[in-house]
C-alpha positions as CSV (number, residue, x, y, z in Angstrom):
1,M,106.7,95.4,97.6
2,I,105.8,98.4,99.8
3,I,103.5,96.9,102.5
4,P,106.1,95.4,104.8
5,E,108.0,98.8,105.0
6,L,104.9,101.0,105.5
7,P,104.5,100.4,109.3
8,E,108.0,101.7,110.0
9,Y,107.6,104.5,107.5
10,L,104.4,105.6,109.2
11,T,106.3,105.5,112.6
12,H,108.9,107.9,111.2
13,L,106.1,110.2,110.1
14,G,104.9,110.2,113.7
15,G,101.8,108.0,113.3
16,A,102.9,104.7,115.1
17,E,99.5,104.4,116.7
18,Y,97.7,104.5,113.4
19,K,99.2,101.4,111.8
20,G,95.8,99.7,111.5
21,L,94.9,102.5,108.9
22,I,97.7,101.4,106.5
23,I,95.6,98.5,105.2
24,S,92.1,99.5,106.3
25,L,92.1,102.9,104.4
26,F,93.4,101.1,101.3
27,T,90.7,98.5,101.5
28,I,87.9,100.9,102.3
29,T,88.5,102.6,98.9
30,A,88.8,99.3,97.2
31,M,85.5,98.3,98.7
32,L,83.7,101.5,97.8
33,S,85.0,101.4,94.3
34,R,83.8,97.8,93.6
35,P,80.2,98.6,92.5
36,F,81.7,101.0,90.0
37,S,84.3,98.5,88.7
38,G,81.8,95.7,88.5
39,K,79.3,97.8,86.5
40,L,82.0,99.2,84.2
41,A,83.5,95.7,83.6
42,D,80.1,94.6,82.5
43,T,79.5,97.6,80.2
44,I,82.7,99.3,78.9
45,G,84.8,96.1,79.1
46,R,87.3,94.2,81.3
47,V,90.5,95.6,79.9
48,P,89.7,99.4,80.5
49,V,88.9,98.5,84.1
50,M,92.2,96.7,84.6
51,I,94.1,99.6,83.0
52,F,92.5,102.2,85.3
53,G,93.5,100.3,88.4
54,A,97.1,99.9,87.1
55,V,97.4,103.6,86.3
56,V,96.3,104.5,89.9
57,C,99.0,102.1,91.2
58,F,101.6,103.7,89.0
59,I,100.8,107.3,90.0
60,C,100.4,106.6,93.8
61,S,103.8,104.7,94.0
62,L,105.5,107.7,92.4
63,L,103.9,110.1,95.0
64,Y,104.9,108.3,98.2
65,P,108.5,109.7,98.2
66,I,107.2,113.3,98.4
67,V,104.9,112.6,101.4
68,A,106.2,114.3,104.6
69,S,103.3,114.2,107.0
70,L,100.4,112.0,108.1
71,F,97.5,113.5,106.3
72,P,99.0,113.3,102.8
73,F,100.1,109.7,103.6
74,F,96.7,108.6,104.6
75,L,95.1,110.4,101.6
76,L,97.5,108.6,99.3
77,R,96.7,105.2,100.9
78,F,93.0,106.0,100.4
79,V,93.4,106.8,96.7
80,H,95.8,103.9,96.2
81,G,92.9,101.5,97.1
82,F,91.4,102.2,93.6
83,S,94.1,100.0,92.1
84,T,92.8,97.0,94.0
85,G,89.2,98.1,93.6
86,F,89.4,97.9,89.8
87,T,92.2,95.7,88.4
88,P,91.3,92.4,90.1
89,T,87.6,92.8,89.2
90,G,88.4,93.2,85.5
91,N,91.0,90.5,85.7
92,T,88.8,87.8,87.2
93,A,85.8,88.7,84.9
94,Y,88.2,88.5,81.9
95,L,89.4,85.0,83.1
96,S,85.8,83.8,83.6
97,D,85.1,84.8,80.0
98,I,87.8,82.6,78.5
99,V,87.7,79.5,80.7
100,P,85.1,76.7,80.6
101,A,82.9,76.3,83.8
102,H,84.3,72.8,84.6
103,K,87.8,74.2,84.9
104,R,86.8,77.4,86.8
105,G,88.4,76.4,90.1
106,E,91.7,75.4,88.4
107,A,91.7,78.7,86.4
108,M,91.2,80.8,89.5
109,G,94.0,78.8,91.1
110,L,96.2,79.8,88.2
111,L,95.3,83.4,88.5
112,G,96.0,83.3,92.2
113,T,99.3,81.5,91.5
114,A,100.4,84.4,89.2
115,G,99.4,86.9,91.9
116,A,101.2,84.8,94.6
117,V,104.5,84.9,92.5
118,G,104.3,88.7,92.7
119,M,103.3,88.7,96.3
120,A,106.2,86.3,97.1
121,A,108.8,88.3,95.3
122,G,107.5,91.7,96.1
123,P,108.0,91.9,99.8
124,A,111.4,90.3,99.7
125,L,112.5,92.6,96.9
126,G,111.0,95.6,98.6
127,G,112.7,94.9,101.9
128,T,116.1,94.5,100.1
129,L,115.6,97.7,98.1
130,A,114.6,99.6,101.2
131,N,117.6,98.3,103.3
132,Q,120.2,98.7,100.5
133,F,119.1,101.8,98.6
134,G,116.4,103.5,100.7
135,L,112.6,103.7,100.6
136,N,112.4,106.1,97.6
137,T,114.0,103.5,95.4
138,M,111.6,100.9,96.6
139,F,108.6,103.2,95.7
140,Y,110.0,103.9,92.2
141,C,110.5,100.2,91.5
142,S,106.9,99.6,92.6
143,S,105.7,102.3,90.2
144,L,107.8,100.7,87.4
145,S,106.1,97.3,87.9
146,A,102.7,99.0,87.5
147,L,103.9,100.7,84.3
148,I,104.9,97.4,82.9
149,S,101.5,95.9,83.6
150,I,99.9,98.9,81.8
151,L,102.0,98.3,78.7
152,I,100.9,94.7,78.7
153,L,97.2,95.5,79.1
154,L,97.3,98.0,76.2
155,R,97.9,95.1,73.9
156,T,95.3,92.8,75.5
157,K,92.2,91.8,73.5
158,E,88.9,92.6,75.0
159,T,86.5,89.7,75.8
160,L,83.3,91.5,76.5
161,H,81.3,91.4,73.2
162,S,78.5,93.9,73.8
163,R,80.3,97.0,74.9
164,E,79.2,100.6,75.6
165,K,81.3,103.7,75.3
166,F,82.2,105.3,78.7
167,S,79.9,108.0,79.9
168,F,79.5,109.6,83.3
169,S,75.9,108.2,83.5
170,L,77.5,104.8,83.9
171,L,78.9,106.0,87.3
172,R,75.3,106.3,88.6
173,I,75.0,103.3,90.9
174,T,71.6,101.8,91.6
175,K,70.7,99.5,94.5
176,A,71.1,96.5,92.3
177,D,74.7,97.5,91.4
178,L,75.8,97.5,95.1
179,F,75.6,93.8,95.8
180,E,74.7,90.6,93.9
181,P,72.5,88.5,96.2
182,R,73.3,85.3,94.3
183,V,76.8,85.3,95.9
184,L,75.7,85.9,99.5
185,V,77.0,82.6,100.9
186,P,80.6,82.8,99.6
187,A,80.6,86.6,100.4
188,F,79.8,85.8,104.1
189,I,82.6,83.2,104.3
190,M,84.9,85.7,102.6
191,V,84.3,88.4,105.3
192,L,85.0,86.0,108.1
193,A,88.1,84.3,106.5
194,S,89.7,87.5,105.2
195,F,89.7,89.1,108.7
196,A,92.8,87.1,109.3
197,Y,94.4,88.5,106.2
198,G,94.0,92.1,107.5
199,S,95.4,91.1,110.9
200,V,98.5,89.3,109.4
201,F,99.4,92.2,107.0
202,T,99.0,94.8,109.8
203,I,100.7,93.0,112.7
204,I,103.2,90.6,111.2
205,P,105.9,93.3,110.3
206,D,106.1,94.3,114.0
207,F,105.8,90.6,115.2
208,G,108.7,89.7,112.9
209,Q,110.8,92.5,114.3
210,F,109.9,91.4,117.9
211,V,111.3,87.9,117.3
212,G,114.4,89.2,115.6
213,I,113.7,89.2,111.8
214,K,115.3,92.2,110.2
215,N,113.9,91.9,106.7
216,K,110.2,92.3,107.4
217,G,109.3,91.3,103.8
218,L,110.7,87.8,104.5
219,L,107.7,86.6,106.4
220,F,105.4,87.7,103.6
221,T,107.5,85.7,101.2
222,F,106.9,82.6,103.3
223,L,103.2,83.4,103.4
224,T,102.9,83.8,99.6
225,V,105.2,80.8,98.8
226,G,102.8,78.7,101.0
227,S,99.9,80.2,99.1
228,L,101.6,79.6,95.8
229,L,102.2,75.9,96.5
230,I,98.5,75.1,97.2
231,R,96.5,77.2,94.8
232,L,96.5,74.9,91.8
233,L,95.7,71.9,93.9
234,A,92.9,73.6,95.8
235,G,91.4,75.0,92.6
236,K,91.4,71.5,91.0
237,A,90.0,69.9,94.2
238,S,87.1,72.4,94.3
239,D,86.3,71.5,90.7
240,R,86.2,67.8,91.6
241,Y,84.9,67.6,95.2
242,G,82.9,70.8,95.5
243,R,83.6,74.3,96.8
244,A,82.2,73.9,100.4
245,P,84.4,70.8,101.3
246,V,87.6,72.6,100.2
247,L,86.6,75.7,102.1
248,M,85.9,73.7,105.3
249,A,89.5,72.4,105.1
250,S,91.0,75.8,104.4
251,T,89.0,77.7,107.2
252,S,90.0,75.0,109.7
253,L,93.7,75.5,108.6
254,I,93.3,79.3,109.1
255,V,92.2,78.6,112.7
256,I,95.3,76.4,113.3
257,S,97.7,78.9,111.7
258,M,96.3,81.8,113.8
259,I,96.9,79.9,117.0
260,V,100.5,79.0,115.9
261,I,101.2,82.6,115.0
262,G,99.6,84.0,118.2
263,T,101.6,81.7,120.5
264,A,104.9,82.2,118.6
265,E,108.0,83.0,120.7
266,T,110.7,82.1,118.2
267,T,111.5,82.9,114.5
268,L,110.9,79.3,113.5
269,Q,107.4,79.1,115.0
270,L,106.4,82.4,113.5
271,I,107.6,81.2,110.0
272,V,105.7,77.9,110.4
273,G,102.5,79.8,111.4
274,V,102.8,82.3,108.5
275,S,103.5,79.4,106.1
276,L,100.5,77.5,107.3
277,Y,98.4,80.6,106.9
278,G,99.7,80.9,103.3
279,L,98.5,77.4,102.6
280,A,95.1,78.2,104.1
281,Q,94.7,81.6,102.3
282,G,95.9,80.0,99.0
283,S,93.1,77.4,99.2
284,T,90.3,79.8,100.3
285,S,90.7,82.6,97.7
286,P,90.4,80.7,94.4
287,T,87.7,78.5,95.7
288,L,85.5,81.4,96.8
289,L,86.2,83.2,93.4
290,A,85.2,80.1,91.5
291,W,82.1,79.7,93.7
292,A,81.0,83.3,93.2
293,T,81.5,82.9,89.4
294,D,79.4,79.7,89.5
295,L,76.5,81.6,91.2
296,S,76.7,84.8,89.1
297,D,74.4,85.6,86.2
298,D,76.4,85.5,83.0
299,R,75.2,89.0,82.1
300,F,76.5,90.4,85.4
301,K,79.7,88.5,86.2
302,G,81.5,91.7,87.0
303,R,78.9,92.6,89.5
304,G,79.0,89.2,91.2
305,L,82.8,89.2,91.4
306,A,82.8,92.8,92.6
307,S,80.4,91.8,95.4
308,L,82.8,89.0,96.5
309,Y,85.7,91.5,96.5
310,I,83.6,93.9,98.5
311,S,83.3,91.2,101.1
312,M,87.0,90.5,101.0
313,E,87.8,94.2,101.5
314,L,85.3,94.5,104.3
315,G,87.0,91.5,106.1
316,I,90.5,92.8,105.4
317,G,89.7,96.3,106.5
318,L,88.0,95.2,109.7
319,G,90.9,92.8,110.4
320,A,93.4,95.6,109.9
321,F,91.6,98.2,111.9
322,I,90.5,96.0,114.8
323,S,93.9,94.2,115.0
324,G,95.7,97.5,115.0
325,W,93.4,98.8,117.8
326,L,93.8,95.6,119.8
327,Y,97.6,95.5,119.4
328,G,98.2,99.2,120.3
329,N,102.0,98.7,119.9
330,D,101.9,96.3,122.9
331,S,103.7,93.0,122.2
332,T,101.8,91.3,124.9
333,K,98.6,91.6,122.8
334,F,99.9,89.5,119.8
335,L,98.0,86.4,121.1
336,L,94.7,88.3,121.5
337,V,94.9,89.7,118.0
338,F,95.4,86.3,116.4
339,L,92.9,84.4,118.6
340,T,90.3,86.9,117.4
341,S,91.0,86.0,113.8
342,A,90.9,82.3,114.7
343,L,87.5,82.7,116.3
344,L,86.0,84.3,113.2
345,S,87.4,81.6,110.9
346,A,86.0,78.9,113.2
347,I,82.6,80.5,112.8
348,A,83.1,80.3,109.0
349,F,84.0,76.6,109.3
350,L,80.8,75.9,111.4
351,Y,78.6,77.8,108.9
352,L,80.1,75.7,106.0
353,L,79.6,72.5,107.9
354,L,75.8,73.3,108.4
355,F,75.5,74.5,104.8
356,N,77.1,71.4,103.4
357,R,74.8,69.1,105.5
358,Q,71.8,71.1,104.3
359,Q,72.8,70.8,100.7
360,R,73.1,67.0,101.1
361,L,69.7,66.8,102.6
362,I,68.2,68.8,99.7
363,L,69.9,66.4,97.2
364,K,68.5,63.4,99.0
């Protein structure tokens, strides 16, 4: 709801040159918090981890209206990242507990579909609220949506059977808690593929304004509708044909979409490019989540999924920061930004191609 409006909000605060930090600061915190959320999800339970993330989102959205300078804004973005660092980890681990392995891809597609509905409605609603009633109303509505999710979670049954009571000793992170080596391959693909996500969410609001789109949230709606349309199909396809083949198709589509976006000169071309990226992103995310769950030890599913999310946040954060730096508020740099994203996704495709061939040779 709030992301499309934040670049202009930051400009009003006098920080136009720091737009890359809007997403990257958020994702840095999310990434740093993942080892904690993964460990806590495997010890105190999935539901408490989800609730903590939702509470952070509720509080931060309430505080944006009182921010009047750059430092408090960036501090708030940094803290806000805990919401993404905790809730999706608990959410995905919870889902993996209640779904059979042969339907894991489909289940992750369903989870992604639910998220995509919010991601489709949120930007459009946020843009409308900001234009009609002002930014403060938009922030309060964002906070309200987080409050509703907290109320739902309070009535949700825990799925982790062997639970511990929370103690501060659980916040002691060991080397083993930092990353699950079993999920290294999907994590590597996630870093390369999610770079484009950081670039899109950082640059698209300005690009949309450049080609004459007033409601900046509209482009995110096209993106998430594209993602929504494909997630269930991609999840089922990965269950049937394998994770790597589906990811080869999705990473190649990321390359195509980045080129279409980067060369866009009209509203229609930009919408087409963003919609194609939505299809690509909607195929990539649930497939990688299912793959990471396949590879994770049943005792440490939270840690395995947290490791994948760390990779996602690393890719998004790098994409946001580097694209913001390359762009530098210069509209002639749009092509450079998105060609960089295309190149990294092309590397992911080539890696998957080699990996798939190697797996076939092993099976023979």
